[in-house]
C-alpha positions in Angstrom: 0.1 0.4 0.4 1.1 3.2 -0.9 1.9 5.8 2.3 0.5 9.1 0.9 1.7 12.9 2.4 -0.4 14.1 5.3 -2.4 17.1 3.8 -2.5 20.1 6.3 -4.6 22.8 5.5 -3.6 26.0 6.9 -5.9 29.1 6.1 -5.0 32.1 6.0 -6.6 35.3 6.0 -5.3 38.0 3.5 -6.5 41.1 3.0 -6.6 42.0 -0.7 -8.0 44.0 -3.1 -11.5 44.3 -4.7 -10.5 44.4 -7.9 -8.4 40.3 -7.1 -11.5 39.7 -5.9 -13.7 40.3 -8.8 -10.7 39.1 -11.5 -10.6 35.7 -9.1 -14.8 35.5 -9.4 -14.4 35.6 -13.4 -12.1 32.7 -13.0 -13.6 30.9 -11.2 -17.3 31.2 -13.0 -15.0 31.1 -16.5 -13.8 27.4 -15.2 -16.8 26.1 -13.2 -14.6 25.7 -9.6 -15.5 27.0 -6.7 -13.4 29.9 -5.5 -11.9 28.5 -2.5 -10.5 25.4 -4.6 -9.1 27.5 -7.4 -7.7 30.3 -4.6 -5.8 27.7 -2.4 -4.0 26.0 -5.6 -3.3 29.6 -7.4 -1.9 30.4 -3.7 -0.2 26.9 -3.7 1.5 27.5 -7.0 2.8 30.7 -6.7 4.7 29.9 -3.4 5.6 26.2 -4.3 7.5 28.2 -7.2 8.7 31.6 -5.7 12.2 31.7 -5.3 14.3 32.8 -2.1 15.4 36.4 -2.4 18.8 36.4 -3.3 21.2 37.9 -0.8 23.2 41.0 -0.9 26.7 40.7 -1.5 28.8 41.2 0.6 30.9 44.8 1.3 34.9 45.2 0.1 36.5 47.0 3.0 37.6 50.3 0.6 36.8 53.4 0.0 33.3 54.3 -0.2 32.6 54.5 -4.2 31.2 58.1 -5.3 28.7 57.4 -7.8 30.3 59.9 -10.6 31.7 58.3 -13.2 35.4 57.8 -14.3 36.1 60.8 -16.3 38.2 59.5 -19.4 42.3 60.7 -20.3 41.0 61.2 -23.6 38.2 63.7 -22.3 40.8 65.8 -20.3 43.3 65.4 -23.2 40.8 67.7 -25.1 40.7 71.8 -25.3 37.8 73.7 -24.5 36.4 75.3 -27.7 
């Protein structure tokens, strides 16, 4: 006999915009699926496909960059007109 993975149903109260609720209702009607089942499926898909945000790179010890672009020696060599 196969061992099934237990399903735990945890409900969340999410604050979402009314336009999202309207879109969910339209989609559920079009697909012939209850809104709660569709919302659960979409939420599960979104969470399972999300990737963790990349951590910021460690800063090296050194001078603080000014953000100004480096000047080219070619630009400095030009004489003003």
